[in-house]
N, C-alpha and C positions, 0 to 999 in steps of 0.2 A: 926212169921218165919213158913212158910208152913211146915208139917210134912215131916221129911225124911223117906220114908217108907224103904229105907236099903241101906248098904256100899258095893260095889264091892271092892276090895283090889287086885284081879289076872287080868292081861292082856289076860289071858286064858279061863277065864269065858266064857261060852257059849252066854250068854246077848252081851257081850263086843265085841266078835266076830260076832255076828249077826249085832251091830250096826255098827261096821267096813265096814262089807258087805253092808250095807246101804250107808252108807258114799262115796263108793268105786264105785258102780253098779248102773247102772238106771236099769237093768233089775230088782234087788233085790226092787228099791223102788218101781216101777210100781206096781209089784205082793204084796206087802204090804200097795198099796196105800197114801205112806207117802212121804214128803218131810224133808229135816233132817236141822235145823234151826242152823247155826254156832254162837256163841255169841249172847250177850245180846241186841244188837241193833236189829238182826232182828226178835229174840222172841219178843221184844215188838214191833217192827213194828207189826207184826201179831195180837198181842192181841189187841191192838190199833185200826185196821180194822177189828174188830168181829171175829178173826179167833181162831182156838182152838190147843192149846198144849197138846196132849195126853201124852206124856211124856215127862220128863225133866231128865239129868244128869248132875250132878253140879261138876264143879270141886272142889273139898274142898278148895286148896288153897286161892280160891277167894271166897269162901261162906260168910267172913264177909264185902264186898263191898257194901255200901247203895243201889247202885242200885239193886245188885244182890238181896238183900233183900225184896227191893220193889217187884221186879217182883214174890220173890216167895209169897209174902202175898196176892197176888193179884190173885192165881193160885184157880181154882174151887176145890174142896177137891176130886176130883174125878182123877184129874193128879197125876200119880207116880213120884215121886222124886227121883231120885236113885242118891245116892253121890259116887264121886271116886277119888282116888289120882291124882293130876295133871300129875304123870307119865304116869298112865294107860289112863287119858284123849289124851294126847301126842300121844301114840300108836295108837287112834283112828281117830284123827283130819286130815280133808285136811290142814288144817293150819300149818304155820311152827312154831306157840309154841299155847299150847293150850289155848283158851279163855276160858271166864267164864262159859260156860256150852254148851251142844247140845241139842237140843229140836225136837221132833218128833210131826209134823202137819199133818191131813190129806190132801192130795192132791184137791185143790178143784175142781167141776165140775162146772163151771160158765153156764149161764143163755143165751141163742140167744142174742145179742145184736139188739136194734131199727134198724128197716130196712132203717133209713136214718142215723146213728150213722159214725161216721168218723172212719177209722178203719187202722188198718198196719197190711199188710201180708207178711210172711217172708218165703221165699224157702231155705232153705238147709242150714242154718244159724251153720258154725261149729263151731266157736271160742266161747267158753263162756263167756269171756271178751267183744267180741261183742256183744252178744245178751243180757245180762246185762244190758248193756250201751244202746241198743235201748229201752232196755222195760225201764230203768231211764229214756229217754228222751221223750217216750210216755206220760208217768205219769207226767212227768214236762210239755209238751205242751197239756195237756187235749186231749189227744186220749186212750181213757178206754179201745179198744178193740183192742188186737193183737191174729193173725191167723199163725199158726204156720205148715209147711208142715212136714209129716212123717220124713223126711231126716234132719230135725235141732237136734242139740245138748239138750240133756234132760233139758228143762226149768228150771224144779227144781232140777237141781246138784246144791251141795254146791258153785261151783263155779260161778254160773251164777246167784243165789241167791246174793253173796257177792258182783257182780258185779251191781248188781239191787239196792243194797243200801234201801230196803224195798218197791221198785215199784211194785213187784210182786203182794203185799197188795191193792194194789189201781188199779189195772188192772183186766178185764176179759181176762185170757189167755185163748185160744183157742188152745188145742193140737193134733196133728195129722190130721189138718183140709185139706180138698180137695180145694185147693186153688181155682183151674179153678173153680169149682161149687158156690165158695164163691163169687166170680168176676161177673161168669153168674148172678147169684141172686141179685146182688150189685145194689143198684137203682142211686146210685151217680155217681161223674166221678170217671174214675180208672186209676191211673196214674202210670206208669213205669220207674225206674231210667234206663239211658241207655247210656253208654259213647257215642254213636253216634248218641244220639236223634235227635230228628229233630226240637224241641222246647226248651228254655229256661225254666226252672222251675221259673224264675220270670215273664214270661209273661202269666201264667196262673193265672187263679181266684180260689183260694184254700179255700173261705170263705167258701163253702155250704158244704154238704158231700161229701168226698174224700176219695177214697182206695188208699194208697199207697203201691205199690210193692217192695221191696228189695230184692236181690238176693245171692248165693253163693260166698263167698269171691272170689272166683277163676273163675268160671263159669258165674257170673251174673244169671240172670234171662233167664230162661228156652223161648226157643219159643214157646211152648205151652200156655205159661202165656203172653209174648208179645204180640202174636193174638187175645188175649182177651183185649186189652189196647186201651182205649179212645186216649192216647197219650204216646209216649215215650220220656219222657223230660231228659235234658240233664244239670248238674251245670256247671255254666260257672267257669270256669277254665283258667283265662288270664297268670297264672304262669306257670312253667316249670314241674309239676306235673302230670304225664297222669292220674293220677285218685287220689279218695278220698277213705279212709276205709269207709267200708260198715254203720260202725256206726256213722263215720261223716257226711256222706251223709245224713242218716235217720234225723239227728241233725237238718243240712241244712233245710230239706224240712218241716220238722215238726216245725221250730220256723219260716221259713217264711210265714207257715200258720197262727201263732200265731200272728205276726205282721202286716197281711192283717187284722185279725180280730180288731186289738186295734184300738181304736175310736182316732180321732185326740183330743187333747188337745183341 
């Protein structure tokens, strides 16, 4: 088992207070250049994708679990492991109950994507569950580049990470992107979802390079981005709902692309 660097027993410890600020505030996470991974699943996903854990805070009550022992055994020597009682961990975590561990990992700085790579552009998505679900959908659908406007909720917040279920580590996530500039430079088709779109999603060829733009939960896509679209697409809804949740809309669009790319048996 990885050597435990030290044990913290007081919730008033300065390091515990600093960790709580990282969990709670995007400003602190950005300043430190880190993301906080809560629970063993996200920590494992990060390591499996070649990511780095710079610091691990271990819940002493769960230190004996086999999966925890495996993860600790695989950590590089330079990663500090700090143990704390479950009661102290519970003061820090955003979860309803303390998980196995909290881990700090550097925020990634992705390389620009290939010019023809399909991509998802997200404008001012505010709900962490929506954002994490869209990331999970993009990863599952094989669209690996996601661009986020400055007005999106922090993509590396604990809530978004939990909703993404490890998708963050399979994607190239481009924060604070100028979406209009990205659309202008993109060489493929630029499709914007719109409730009053002039054409059905199902009438478009989605097999080549395509950029999907999804907008804010309430306001939708801005006029500035709508003006850059090759098409305003609607998702046909023959039932009585007025609209779809943005994460559901993204799922429909991205998996229609998957369907079109599937070769007939």
